[in-house]
N, C-alpha and C positions, 0 to 999 in steps of 0.2 A: 504493500500500500504506500510505500515511500516513493513519492513522485520525483524526488531528487536523485534517486538512483537510476542509472542507465541500465538497460537490459543486460549489457555485458558485465556490469558490476554484480547484478543479481546472479548471473550464470557462474561467475567466478566464486561467489559465496556458496552457491550450490555445489560447485566442484570441491571446495574446501570441506563442506559438510560430508562428502562421501567418505572422508578419511578421519573424521573426528571420533574420539572415544566418548565415554559418557560424561566427561568433564568439558567437552567442547574443544579439546586439544587436538591439533593435527600438525604434521610437518611434511606435507608433500612438496616436491620441487615445483617451481613455477612452470617448468617445461611439462611436467605431468599434468598439472591443472590446465595448462594451455591446450594440450592434446585432447583432454576430455571435453573442454568447452569450445574448442575450435578457434582459439585466438593465439597470437604470438606471446612469448614469455614477457616481453616488455609491457604489453597490454595487461597481462595478469598482474604484474608488479604495480602498475598504475591503479588498477581496480582494487587491489588489496589496500593500497595507500588510501583510496577513497573510502573503503569500507572501515578502515581503522578510524579515519576522521569522523565518519558518520556514527561510530559507536557500535558497529556490528561485529567487529573483529578486534582482538587485542593482540598486538605483537609482543611475544614474550622475549625479554631481554636478559642478558647475563646478570645485570644489576638486580633484577627481580629475585634472583636466587643467590645473591652475594657471591657471584662467581666472576672471574675474569673471562674475557672473550675466548681466550685459548682453551679454558676449561669447558666453556659452554658448547663449543663446536661451531662449525660454519653453517649448519643447516638451519634455515629459518623455521621457527616454531610459532604457531598461532593458537589463539583460543577464540573460537566462535562464541559470541556472547548471546546465548539464548535468553538470558535474563540481563537486564541493564546493569544490575548491581552484582553480577556473578563474581564470586571471590577468585582471587588469583589461585591457579591450581598449584598443588604441592609439586615438588620435584618428581616424586614417585608417579603422580598423575600425568606429568609431562612425559616421563619415560615410558609409561604404559602405552602411549599413543604410537610408540615405535612398532608395536605389533600390527598396526593397521597401515604401515607404510606400503606403498605400492612397490612391486618387485623392482621396478626401474630405479627407485630411490634408495633401496635397501643397502646396496653396496656403498653408495655415496655417504649415507648416514653412518654406516659402520666405520668408514674411514675417517669421518670427521667428528664422530661422537666423542664427547668429553675431550675434545682437542686431540684425539689420537694419542693419548699419553701413555700407552703401553698396556701390557697384559693385566696388571692389577686393576686398572680402570675398566678395561673390557670385562673382566670377571665380575666387578661390582655391577656394571650395567646388565650383564647377563643374569645375575642373581635377581635383580629387580624385575627383569622381564619374566623370569621363571615364576617368581612369586605372584605377579599379576596374571600370568597365564593360568596358574593353578586356581587363583581366586575366581577368575571369570568363568573357568570351566566348572567349578563347584556350583557357582550360582546358576549357570545354564542348566546343569544336569539335575541338581537337587533343589534349586530354588532358594538356597541358603546363602546370604551374603557373607563373605569372608574378608578379613582385613589383610591385604598382602604384606603389610609391614610386620605382622605377627609371625610370618613364615620366612623371614629373611635368613634366619640361622640355617634352616634346612636348604633354602635356596642357594646360599653361599657354598654349602658343601656340594650340592649338585653341580653348580657352576664350575667348581674346582675340578670336577670329574669330566667336564666337557659336555654335560647333558644339554640338549638344545630345547627350544620352546615347543616345536611340534611333538617331540617325545614326551614332554611333560603334559601337554594337552591330552595326548592319547592315553598315557598312563593314568592321569587323574580321572578322565572319563570312565575308563575301565574299572578303576577302584571304586569310584562313586556308585557305579551301577551294581557292583558286587555288594557294597554296603547297603544299598537300597534293597536288594534281593534278600539280604539277611536281616533287614530292619535294624541295621546298626547305625551309629551316629555318623556325623559328618567327619570324614577323615582329615587329619592334618597333612601338610605336605610331607612331613617326616614319615607318616604312614604310607603315603604313595611311594616315597623313595624306597622304603623297606620292601614293598610289594614288587618293585622293579627288580630287586636283586634275586 
């Protein structure tokens, strides 16, 4: 209903929304959004700037998370503001949007994430991704919300073993269905890890 927005701005907003998580966070590349909505990357950048100015999108900056640019990485991260007064997402909520990255942007994000500071940072990032993958799978299968931050201990152990996100999703789904059949409680990520061995 906002007559001040051009059709191309609305299409870019819709393109961003394809990749948002439940907190409105997304980080697709401008080329990816441009390919989806049929405009060049420069037009995507201009539309995003207009959407930011109009209050529909928030550009997430390193300063929002008390990080330097090198730690934050080079990939642009955005928050689509479904509510005008939406709170700034936590770093974990920002990181969970990585699971929704289009395949064309995954390698670029992996290379730039946390400034490419080495194996330790990659392991931390993987642990957060594993915890979020576990939590979202439990909620999808059992309808029970889980807090990913409560599972980071087990997630770090799994990350150190090189377990990837698709493996955790598959293992969590299988373990949840087994628990459901036995009428058992909601499994912790540590339970899923033990069942994988």
